[in-house]
Backbone as ProteinMPNN parsed JSONL, in Angstrom:
{"seq_chain_A": "XXXXXXXXXXXXXXXXXXXXXXXXXXXXXXXXXXXXXXXXXXXXXXXXXXXXXXXXXXXXXXXXXXXXXXXXXXXXXXXXXXXXXXXXXXXXXXXXXXXXXXXXXXXXXXXXXXXXXXXXXXXXXXXXXXXXXXXXXXXXXXXXXXXXXXXXXXXXXXXXXXXXXXXXXXXXXXX", "coords_chain_A": {"N_chain_A": [[-111.013, -39.905, -120.672], [-109.607, -40.595, -117.554], [-107.24, -40.318, -115.407], [-106.668, -41.872, -112.319], [-106.556, -41.861, -108.768], [-105.654, -43.644, -105.77], [-107.234, -42.353, -102.539], [-107.145, -43.133, -99.692], [-108.501, -45.641, -99.639], [-110.633, -44.972, -101.873], [-111.069, -44.683, -105.026], [-110.497, -41.684, -106.864], [-111.289, -39.637, -109.355], [-108.701, -37.522, -110.792], [-107.958, -35.928, -112.429], [-108.114, -34.875, -115.977], [-106.242, -36.566, -118.691], [-105.326, -34.769, -120.489], [-104.488, -32.538, -119.41], [-102.159, -33.43, -118.365], [-98.282, -33.681, -118.731], [-98.012, -32.389, -116.09], [-96.817, -29.147, -114.09], [-96.171, -29.613, -110.686], [-97.148, -27.638, -108.064], [-96.805, -25.71, -104.363], [-97.896, -24.487, -102.153], [-96.725, -25.411, -99.987], [-93.91, -26.749, -99.996], [-93.223, -28.697, -101.956], [-93.079, -28.175, -104.543], [-90.602, -28.374, -105.961], [-90.134, -30.227, -107.911], [-90.93, -31.62, -111.15], [-93.882, -32.409, -112.063], [-94.248, -36.377, -113.399], [-96.897, -37.936, -115.169], [-97.743, -40.182, -114.075], [-97.25, -39.175, -112.175], [-98.654, -36.983, -111.468], [-100.517, -34.907, -109.226], [-103.657, -34.045, -108.554], [-106.026, -31.253, -107.276], [-108.55, -32.983, -105.111], [-112.258, -33.446, -105.453], [-114.808, -33.14, -103.036], [-117.894, -34.635, -102.886], [-119.854, -35.041, -100.703], [-120.011, -35.084, -97.266], [-119.495, -37.77, -96.725], [-117.758, -38.854, -98.688], [-115.159, -37.614, -97.911], [-112.273, -37.929, -96.531], [-111.661, -40.791, -94.156], [-111.583, -39.944, -90.289], [-108.411, -40.642, -88.55], [-107.94, -42.709, -85.71], [-105.613, -44.37, -84.139], [-102.019, -45.006, -83.558], [-99.05, -46.616, -84.538], [-96.427, -48.016, -85.202], [-94.162, -49.258, -87.604], [-91.416, -50.382, -89.281], [-89.43, -49.548, -91.609], [-87.87, -48.396, -94.761], [-86.413, -46.292, -94.095], [-86.198, -46.756, -91.081], [-87.788, -47.04, -88.044], [-90.879, -45.936, -88.08], [-93.779, -43.946, -87.433], [-97.054, -44.796, -87.949], [-100.575, -44.25, -89.441], [-103.541, -46.092, -88.849], [-104.285, -47.557, -90.663], [-101.702, -48.385, -91.819], [-100.502, -46.696, -93.103], [-97.841, -43.952, -93.916], [-96.64, -41.412, -91.461], [-96.065, -38.203, -91.137], [-94.437, -34.68, -90.587], [-94.441, -31.297, -90.338], [-91.564, -29.133, -91.603], [-92.457, -26.447, -91.171], [-94.271, -25.982, -89.248], [-94.645, -26.232, -85.977], [-93.41, -27.448, -82.933], [-93.011, -26.707, -80.212], [-94.964, -23.917, -78.924], [-97.511, -26.217, -79.955], [-98.443, -26.012, -83.354], [-100.166, -25.891, -86.661], [-99.085, -25.277, -89.483], [-99.464, -25.816, -92.546], [-102.149, -25.518, -94.709], [-105.038, -25.065, -96.506], [-104.571, -25.038, -100.024], [-102.255, -26.738, -99.728], [-103.35, -28.494, -97.289], [-104.795, -30.301, -98.72], [-102.965, -32.039, -100.286], [-101.204, -33.083, -98.092], [-102.601, -34.228, -95.897], [-104.366, -33.149, -93.094], [-104.267, -35.374, -89.805], [-106.81, -35.828, -88.369], [-107.778, -35.209, -84.969], [-109.307, -37.395, -82.409], [-112.401, -37.456, -80.564], [-111.615, -38.852, -76.912], [-109.396, -41.559, -76.309], [-106.485, -42.233, -78.031], [-105.927, -44.832, -79.78], [-102.806, -46.83, -79.164], [-99.438, -48.359, -80.085], [-96.311, -49.137, -79.573], [-95.768, -46.586, -79.289], [-95.484, -43.643, -77.089], [-98.161, -42.885, -75.096], [-98.463, -40.488, -73.872], [-96.66, -38.774, -75.416], [-98.731, -37.951, -77.479], [-101.186, -35.945, -78.79], [-102.806, -32.66, -79.215], [-103.622, -29.989, -81.94], [-105.23, -27.13, -82.323], [-106.746, -25.983, -85.408], [-106.39, -23.261, -87.653], [-108.733, -23.695, -88.916], [-110.34, -24.265, -86.77], [-110.73, -26.837, -86.452], [-109.749, -30.007, -84.973], [-106.555, -31.483, -84.96], [-104.055, -34.362, -84.639], [-101.102, -34.372, -82.413], [-97.931, -35.309, -82.325], [-95.275, -35.769, -79.893], [-95.389, -33.193, -79.763], [-95.94, -32.098, -82.178], [-97.715, -31.425, -85.156], [-99.614, -34.165, -87.272], [-99.324, -35.53, -90.596], [-100.717, -36.839, -93.33], [-99.693, -38.185, -96.493], [-101.1, -37.588, -99.501], [-99.999, -38.704, -101.62], [-98.925, -41.468, -101.245], [-99.273, -44.333, -102.041], [-99.873, -46.839, -100.749], [-100.083, -48.965, -97.627], [-97.21, -48.444, -95.999], [-95.458, -46.805, -98.299], [-93.278, -44.235, -98.751], [-93.092, -41.755, -99.672], [-93.462, -39.507, -99.056], [-91.212, -38.31, -97.817], [-88.626, -36.099, -97.443], [-89.554, -34.572, -98.918], [-89.666, -31.41, -100.603], [-87.411, -30.547, -99.399], [-88.78, -29.935, -96.726], [-90.649, -31.875, -95.497], [-91.371, -34.719, -93.29], [-91.014, -37.941, -92.078], [-92.276, -39.358, -88.757], [-90.437, -40.585, -86.432], [-91.301, -42.832, -83.407], [-90.649, -41.687, -81.055], [-91.4, -39.025, -81.43], [-89.626, -37.881, -83.225], [-88.673, -36.302, -86.003], [-87.737, -38.26, -88.967], [-84.519, -38.639, -90.039], [-83.506, -39.866, -92.197], [-83.507, -40.503, -95.363], [-85.206, -41.664, -98.428]], "CA_chain_A": [[-110.529, -40.721, -119.744], [-109.073, -39.704, -116.125], [-106.346, -39.916, -114.265], [-107.25, -41.951, -111.038], [-105.282, -42.16, -107.471], [-106.524, -44.093, -104.308], [-107.21, -41.952, -101.726], [-107.85, -43.813, -98.696], [-109.57, -46.774, -99.897], [-111.077, -44.37, -102.603], [-110.857, -44.15, -106.285], [-111.034, -40.224, -107.118], [-110.851, -39.077, -110.258], [-108.273, -36.178, -110.472], [-107.198, -35.017, -113.805], [-108.028, -35.356, -117.099], [-105.385, -36.589, -119.146], [-105.243, -33.907, -121.418], [-104.024, -31.418, -118.247], [-100.787, -33.942, -117.699], [-98.194, -33.942, -117.465], [-98.096, -30.809, -115.305], [-95.637, -29.224, -112.611], [-97.053, -29.667, -108.995], [-96.278, -26.643, -106.938], [-97.654, -25.848, -103.436], [-97.243, -23.457, -101.014], [-96.171, -26.529, -98.6], [-92.746, -27.408, -100.163], [-93.257, -30.169, -102.717], [-92.913, -27.265, -106.156], [-89.715, -27.937, -106.477], [-89.688, -31.236, -108.446], [-91.743, -31.399, -111.585], [-94.39, -34.403, -111.564], [-94.573, -37.125, -114.597], [-98.07, -38.043, -115.451], [-98.007, -41.055, -113.219], [-96.641, -38.682, -110.015], [-99.252, -35.391, -111.346], [-101.813, -34.819, -108.409], [-104.647, -32.426, -108.902], [-107.453, -31.079, -105.921], [-109.721, -33.957, -105.14], [-113.067, -32.805, -105.082], [-115.455, -34.156, -102.175], [-119.345, -34.111, -103.124], [-120.3, -34.597, -99.708], [-119.18, -34.979, -96.292], [-119.67, -39.107, -96.757], [-116.181, -38.938, -99.349], [-114.213, -37.413, -97.371], [-111.206, -38.945, -96.0], [-111.515, -40.958, -92.746], [-110.343, -39.825, -89.207], [-107.339, -41.896, -88.263], [-107.009, -42.294, -84.514], [-104.712, -45.189, -83.806], [-100.824, -45.288, -84.064], [-98.572, -47.651, -84.254], [-94.597, -48.192, -85.149], [-93.68, -49.986, -88.721], [-90.168, -50.646, -89.943], [-89.138, -49.282, -92.745], [-86.171, -48.057, -95.161], [-86.158, -45.115, -93.04], [-86.022, -47.032, -89.837], [-88.521, -47.004, -87.386], [-91.709, -44.913, -88.326], [-95.194, -44.165, -87.308], [-97.981, -44.978, -89.34], [-102.064, -44.538, -89.065], [-104.422, -47.319, -88.815], [-104.162, -48.001, -92.206], [-100.463, -48.646, -92.374], [-99.586, -45.385, -93.748], [-96.983, -43.485, -93.002], [-97.406, -40.1, -91.021], [-94.775, -37.282, -91.765], [-94.056, -33.4, -89.676], [-93.545, -30.266, -91.564], [-90.676, -28.336, -90.496], [-92.784, -25.017, -90.796], [-95.505, -26.294, -88.201], [-93.933, -25.808, -84.278], [-94.076, -28.49, -81.739], [-93.419, -26.041, -78.645], [-96.099, -24.776, -78.834], [-97.873, -26.958, -81.145], [-98.799, -25.506, -84.403], [-100.188, -26.543, -87.543], [-99.428, -23.729, -90.75], [-100.2, -26.714, -93.304], [-103.175, -25.218, -94.743], [-105.482, -24.697, -97.949], [-104.268, -26.478, -101.169], [-101.234, -27.513, -98.96], [-103.472, -29.474, -96.601], [-105.352, -31.137, -99.56], [-102.085, -33.121, -100.737], [-101.081, -33.348, -96.861], [-104.184, -34.498, -95.313], [-103.829, -33.178, -91.319], [-105.261, -36.335, -89.11], [-108.211, -35.516, -87.404], [-107.756, -36.194, -83.244], [-111.162, -37.756, -81.944], [-112.316, -37.121, -78.982], [-111.565, -39.574, -76.308], [-108.154, -41.522, -76.391], [-106.255, -42.78, -79.168], [-104.869, -46.537, -79.499], [-101.14, -46.517, -79.279], [-98.91, -49.36, -80.042], [-95.054, -49.216, -79.809], [-95.395, -44.822, -79.649], [-95.822, -43.58, -75.948], [-99.396, -42.382, -74.999], [-97.783, -39.267, -73.253], [-96.855, -38.254, -76.552], [-99.559, -37.589, -78.315], [-102.001, -34.584, -78.413], [-103.931, -32.436, -80.127], [-103.698, -28.637, -81.523], [-106.672, -26.711, -82.861], [-106.379, -25.794, -86.909], [-106.94, -22.257, -87.877], [-110.429, -23.439, -89.424], [-110.97, -24.877, -86.038], [-110.946, -28.574, -86.542], [-108.066, -30.344, -84.281], [-105.05, -32.179, -85.082], [-103.384, -34.974, -83.934], [-100.323, -34.459, -82.624], [-96.973, -36.365, -81.684], [-94.37, -35.19, -79.574], [-96.054, -31.639, -80.078], [-95.705, -31.709, -83.814], [-99.03, -31.7, -85.804], [-99.132, -35.138, -88.022], [-99.867, -35.488, -91.925], [-100.738, -38.262, -94.119], [-99.429, -37.615, -97.811], [-101.592, -38.554, -100.036], [-99.296, -39.796, -103.234], [-98.417, -42.09, -100.644], [-100.658, -45.31, -102.703], [-100.193, -48.251, -100.18], [-99.167, -48.751, -96.833], [-95.539, -48.797, -95.962], [-95.094, -46.11, -98.686], [-92.169, -43.014, -97.947], [-93.224, -40.94, -100.945], [-93.256, -38.094, -98.798], [-89.916, -38.173, -97.39], [-87.5, -35.16, -97.445], [-90.353, -33.748, -100.393], [-89.405, -30.229, -100.497], [-86.682, -30.471, -97.64], [-89.564, -29.723, -95.656], [-91.383, -33.105, -95.039], [-90.366, -36.004, -92.905], [-91.587, -39.099, -91.554], [-92.173, -39.268, -87.99], [-90.223, -41.695, -85.447], [-92.214, -43.253, -82.224], [-90.142, -40.478, -80.003], [-91.701, -38.013, -81.691], [-88.992, -36.434, -83.625], [-88.45, -36.403, -87.633], [-86.457, -39.28, -89.357], [-83.753, -37.809, -91.127], [-82.786, -41.198, -93.207], [-84.055, -40.307, -96.991], [-85.474, -43.182, -99.05]], "C_chain_A": [[-109.602, -40.186, -118.833], [-108.089, -40.542, -115.787], [-106.8, -40.34, -113.005], [-106.058, -42.213, -110.116], [-106.083, -42.371, -106.465], [-106.094, -42.896, -103.551], [-108.235, -42.347, -100.464], [-108.486, -45.131, -98.798], [-110.227, -46.674, -101.381], [-110.715, -44.504, -103.694], [-111.202, -43.063, -106.583], [-110.315, -40.119, -108.864], [-109.945, -37.696, -110.201], [-108.05, -34.979, -111.369], [-107.721, -35.672, -114.785], [-106.689, -35.381, -117.992], [-104.548, -35.708, -120.051], [-104.516, -32.708, -120.852], [-102.432, -32.25, -118.289], [-100.095, -33.708, -119.048], [-97.97, -32.098, -117.126], [-96.679, -30.626, -114.057], [-96.422, -29.048, -111.529], [-96.367, -28.73, -108.234], [-97.562, -26.318, -105.968], [-96.739, -25.152, -102.7], [-96.334, -24.469, -99.751], [-95.228, -27.478, -98.907], [-92.888, -28.529, -101.314], [-93.007, -29.224, -104.067], [-91.984, -27.573, -106.422], [-89.003, -29.428, -107.682], [-91.067, -31.532, -109.52], [-92.068, -32.715, -111.923], [-94.746, -35.218, -113.547], [-96.276, -37.138, -114.571], [-98.59, -39.318, -114.361], [-97.869, -40.619, -111.852], [-98.148, -37.408, -110.047], [-100.129, -36.022, -110.311], [-102.606, -33.687, -108.636], [-105.314, -32.572, -107.377], [-108.345, -31.886, -105.939], [-110.849, -33.107, -104.533], [-113.99, -33.713, -104.346], [-117.099, -33.81, -102.804], [-120.152, -34.353, -102.18], [-119.579, -35.412, -98.58], [-118.517, -36.89, -96.244], [-118.151, -39.152, -97.883], [-115.349, -38.359, -98.76], [-113.685, -38.032, -96.306], [-112.106, -39.557, -94.716], [-110.802, -40.559, -91.642], [-109.428, -41.168, -88.727], [-107.092, -41.807, -86.568], [-106.785, -43.562, -83.724], [-103.378, -44.778, -84.786], [-100.038, -46.063, -83.681], [-96.799, -47.833, -85.059], [-94.659, -49.38, -86.369], [-91.676, -49.852, -88.925], [-90.291, -50.219, -91.541], [-87.796, -48.897, -93.564], [-85.855, -47.175, -94.479], [-85.955, -45.071, -92.382], [-87.153, -47.182, -89.43], [-89.699, -45.834, -87.299], [-92.908, -44.917, -87.827], [-96.166, -44.087, -87.92], [-99.614, -44.743, -88.519], [-102.44, -46.049, -88.825], [-104.691, -48.044, -89.538], [-102.737, -48.763, -92.569], [-99.653, -47.518, -93.132], [-98.586, -44.328, -93.191], [-97.233, -41.955, -92.58], [-96.204, -39.033, -90.625], [-95.799, -36.231, -90.659], [-93.783, -32.722, -90.937], [-92.604, -29.072, -91.144], [-91.423, -26.693, -90.742], [-94.047, -24.954, -90.117], [-94.617, -26.021, -86.762], [-94.61, -27.174, -83.61], [-93.867, -28.032, -80.07], [-93.629, -24.417, -78.997], [-96.552, -25.367, -80.31], [-98.606, -25.74, -82.071], [-99.185, -25.673, -85.423], [-100.056, -25.265, -88.701], [-99.632, -24.251, -92.449], [-101.946, -26.292, -93.477], [-103.942, -25.007, -96.384], [-105.199, -25.876, -98.721], [-103.419, -27.322, -100.426], [-102.092, -29.045, -98.295], [-104.677, -30.465, -97.367], [-104.247, -32.044, -100.092], [-101.311, -33.431, -99.302], [-101.818, -33.441, -96.06], [-103.711, -34.548, -93.59], [-104.717, -34.45, -90.828], [-105.542, -35.786, -88.23], [-107.732, -35.887, -85.638], [-109.278, -36.334, -82.977], [-111.162, -37.754, -80.633], [-112.119, -38.735, -78.497], [-109.786, -40.2, -76.913], [-107.856, -42.503, -77.668], [-105.304, -43.85, -78.857], [-103.666, -45.825, -80.177], [-100.692, -47.584, -79.372], [-97.699, -49.325, -80.869], [-94.589, -47.112, -79.474], [-96.266, -44.681, -77.957], [-97.472, -42.529, -75.725], [-99.162, -40.503, -74.616], [-97.641, -38.595, -74.246], [-97.791, -37.151, -77.872], [-101.12, -36.761, -78.03], [-102.203, -33.895, -79.169], [-103.358, -30.715, -80.607], [-104.709, -28.244, -82.446], [-105.603, -26.087, -83.976], [-106.77, -24.064, -86.712], [-108.461, -21.898, -88.198], [-110.892, -23.986, -88.315], [-110.988, -26.136, -85.598], [-109.488, -28.689, -85.459], [-107.594, -31.569, -84.907], [-104.458, -33.135, -84.006], [-101.794, -34.497, -84.207], [-99.223, -35.3, -82.075], [-95.635, -36.013, -81.607], [-94.48, -33.655, -79.721], [-96.191, -31.669, -81.708], [-97.248, -32.372, -84.533], [-98.386, -33.206, -86.974], [-100.141, -34.853, -89.555], [-100.016, -36.826, -92.537], [-100.291, -37.489, -95.746], [-99.72, -38.507, -98.735], [-101.296, -39.094, -101.445], [-99.06, -41.213, -102.685], [-99.753, -43.456, -101.208], [-101.209, -46.369, -101.531], [-99.713, -47.961, -98.982], [-97.702, -49.205, -96.851], [-94.955, -47.556, -97.083], [-94.409, -45.155, -97.993], [-92.179, -41.886, -98.549], [-92.831, -39.762, -100.39], [-92.478, -37.404, -98.377], [-89.179, -37.079, -98.061], [-88.02, -34.289, -98.754], [-90.164, -31.807, -100.009], [-87.844, -29.484, -99.445], [-87.377, -29.994, -96.719], [-90.35, -30.889, -94.992], [-90.986, -34.385, -94.695], [-91.292, -36.793, -92.268], [-91.561, -39.364, -90.354], [-91.847, -40.409, -87.284], [-91.404, -41.955, -84.053], [-91.474, -42.434, -81.32], [-90.244, -39.433, -80.05], [-90.715, -36.609, -82.343], [-89.166, -37.091, -85.415], [-87.356, -37.676, -87.918], [-86.088, -38.627, -90.582], [-83.444, -38.529, -91.935], [-83.664, -40.422, -94.619], [-84.431, -41.672, -97.958], [-85.172, -43.392, -100.189]], "O_chain_A": [[-108.797, -39.345, -119.232], [-108.327, -41.731, -115.998], [-107.358, -39.466, -112.342], [-104.945, -42.623, -110.444], [-107.024, -41.641, -106.152], [-104.983, -42.386, -103.694], [-109.42, -42.095, -100.248], [-109.01, -45.591, -97.784], [-110.421, -47.667, -102.082], [-109.488, -44.471, -103.607], [-112.427, -43.024, -106.695], [-109.218, -40.444, -109.317], [-110.439, -36.757, -109.577], [-107.982, -33.758, -111.228], [-107.877, -36.891, -114.713], [-106.038, -34.339, -118.066], [-103.355, -35.873, -120.307], [-103.97, -31.91, -121.614], [-101.479, -31.473, -118.229], [-100.667, -33.567, -120.129], [-97.841, -31.068, -117.788], [-95.95, -31.425, -113.468], [-97.372, -28.265, -111.558], [-95.228, -28.89, -107.795], [-98.752, -26.451, -106.254], [-95.515, -25.122, -102.578], [-95.518, -24.116, -98.899], [-95.271, -28.64, -98.506], [-92.144, -29.449, -100.972], [-92.546, -30.007, -104.897], [-91.851, -27.173, -107.579], [-87.853, -29.571, -108.095], [-92.17, -31.674, -108.991], [-91.368, -33.717, -112.072], [-95.281, -34.688, -114.521], [-96.848, -36.278, -113.9], [-99.738, -39.334, -113.918], [-98.144, -41.187, -110.795], [-98.642, -36.987, -109.001], [-100.479, -37.202, -110.313], [-102.203, -32.549, -108.875], [-105.231, -33.506, -106.58], [-109.179, -31.69, -106.823], [-110.739, -32.342, -103.575], [-114.122, -34.874, -104.732], [-117.356, -32.657, -103.148], [-121.313, -34.021, -102.418], [-118.719, -36.255, -98.834], [-117.399, -37.211, -95.84], [-117.357, -39.886, -97.294], [-114.283, -38.703, -99.269], [-114.288, -38.556, -95.37], [-113.093, -38.951, -94.299], [-109.575, -40.663, -91.671], [-109.765, -42.346, -88.609], [-106.256, -41.034, -86.1], [-107.539, -43.881, -82.805], [-103.352, -44.432, -85.968], [-100.089, -46.394, -82.496], [-96.668, -46.64, -85.333], [-95.217, -50.434, -86.061], [-91.017, -48.922, -88.459], [-91.116, -50.569, -92.385], [-86.706, -49.091, -93.025], [-84.677, -47.254, -94.128], [-85.458, -44.019, -91.982], [-87.925, -47.515, -90.33], [-89.521, -44.88, -86.542], [-93.327, -46.066, -87.69], [-96.227, -43.086, -88.635], [-99.819, -44.987, -87.33], [-101.647, -46.974, -88.649], [-105.265, -49.113, -89.329], [-102.664, -49.606, -93.463], [-98.512, -47.517, -93.592], [-98.643, -43.953, -92.019], [-97.974, -41.275, -93.289], [-95.483, -39.305, -89.665], [-96.906, -36.408, -90.152], [-93.275, -33.073, -92.002], [-92.981, -28.173, -90.392], [-90.711, -25.749, -90.398], [-94.845, -24.039, -90.319], [-93.663, -25.289, -87.021], [-95.715, -27.71, -83.691], [-94.283, -28.604, -79.062], [-92.667, -23.712, -79.3], [-96.108, -25.083, -81.423], [-99.191, -24.765, -81.599], [-98.066, -25.723, -85.933], [-100.911, -24.38, -88.733], [-99.868, -23.485, -93.383], [-102.817, -26.616, -92.67], [-103.209, -24.799, -97.351], [-105.368, -27.073, -98.487], [-103.665, -28.527, -100.374], [-101.786, -30.209, -98.55], [-105.363, -31.253, -96.716], [-104.761, -33.108, -100.437], [-100.551, -34.37, -99.537], [-101.759, -32.536, -95.227], [-103.073, -35.406, -92.979], [-105.813, -34.612, -91.364], [-104.834, -35.278, -87.36], [-107.355, -37.026, -85.361], [-110.189, -35.561, -83.274], [-110.282, -37.963, -79.799], [-112.33, -39.69, -79.245], [-109.086, -39.552, -77.691], [-108.646, -43.291, -78.189], [-104.338, -43.896, -78.096], [-103.469, -44.959, -81.03], [-101.4, -48.353, -78.722], [-97.621, -49.399, -82.096], [-93.481, -46.576, -79.467], [-97.271, -45.311, -77.629], [-97.624, -41.478, -76.348], [-99.735, -39.558, -75.157], [-98.405, -37.632, -74.306], [-97.582, -36.215, -78.643], [-101.942, -37.051, -77.162], [-101.801, -34.305, -80.258], [-102.705, -30.124, -79.747], [-105.04, -29.019, -83.343], [-104.413, -25.792, -83.855], [-107.377, -23.675, -85.714], [-109.158, -20.894, -88.047], [-112.041, -24.388, -88.501], [-111.247, -26.462, -84.439], [-108.585, -27.883, -85.233], [-108.296, -32.505, -85.288], [-104.36, -32.861, -82.81], [-101.237, -34.287, -85.285], [-99.618, -36.119, -81.245], [-94.866, -35.898, -82.561], [-93.438, -33.002, -79.786], [-96.872, -30.739, -82.141], [-97.695, -33.512, -84.407], [-97.231, -33.339, -87.378], [-101.21, -34.252, -89.658], [-99.382, -37.806, -92.147], [-100.607, -36.328, -96.007], [-99.213, -39.6, -98.985], [-102.047, -39.712, -102.2], [-98.986, -42.138, -103.493], [-100.913, -43.45, -100.795], [-102.376, -46.701, -101.328], [-99.001, -46.964, -98.859], [-97.178, -50.086, -97.533], [-93.814, -47.228, -96.759], [-94.658, -45.002, -96.797], [-91.443, -40.973, -98.176], [-92.037, -39.002, -100.946], [-92.574, -36.177, -98.347], [-89.105, -37.136, -99.288], [-87.315, -33.561, -99.453], [-90.694, -31.257, -99.043], [-87.518, -28.368, -99.04], [-86.764, -29.551, -95.748], [-90.668, -30.713, -93.816], [-90.392, -35.137, -95.467], [-92.368, -36.31, -91.915], [-90.462, -39.909, -90.253], [-92.664, -41.33, -87.304], [-92.298, -41.128, -83.872], [-92.059, -42.69, -80.268], [-89.678, -38.637, -79.3], [-90.76, -35.383, -82.24], [-89.698, -38.136, -85.789], [-86.383, -37.954, -87.216], [-86.689, -38.236, -91.583], [-82.891, -37.897, -92.835], [-84.608, -39.696, -94.307], [-83.653, -42.625, -97.996], [-85.356, -44.504, -100.683]]}, "name": "protein", "num_of_chains": 1, "seq": "XXXXXXXXXXXXXXXXXXXXXXXXXXXXXXXXXXXXXXXXXXXXXXXXXXXXXXXXXXXXXXXXXXXXXXXXXXXXXXXXXXXXXXXXXXXXXXXXXXXXXXXXXXXXXXXXXXXXXXXXXXXXXXXXXXXXXXXXXXXXXXXXXXXXXXXXXXXXXXXXXXXXXXXXXXXXXXX"}
């Protein structure tokens, strides 16, 4: 029997129930809370590039309990990491961190935007050489445990992760 969670429209087996409950710890600031069986997250394994999450090349604004936030092309909340830098842009969430906090890939060409200034959108080169989308200089991430569009469960995680507003600044309200 496996615990399952949604990963961009795909169900991925992530942990045998015998491993739960577990304390979720990570170098990216989410280890301060013990996870319950329903909240537990383990490292997903992709068997091919086709199984990997799709790139997101559209940004729009949604109203949430946090206020106006930026979401991806599927309506999922986008986040910024306090250990990253906006000026100059620098992404520091790598390795295990990037499995839970998925970097939003920058695609070639223009990013479709709605309610977000095109001039705020950019990209940064990650340590692995891939391109990550930025907003207001901040590298953008999607939080894997957000299960449906509009979820903001990553807000305030470890005191380091925040939804981003259409002005390219972190949203300070907590959910």
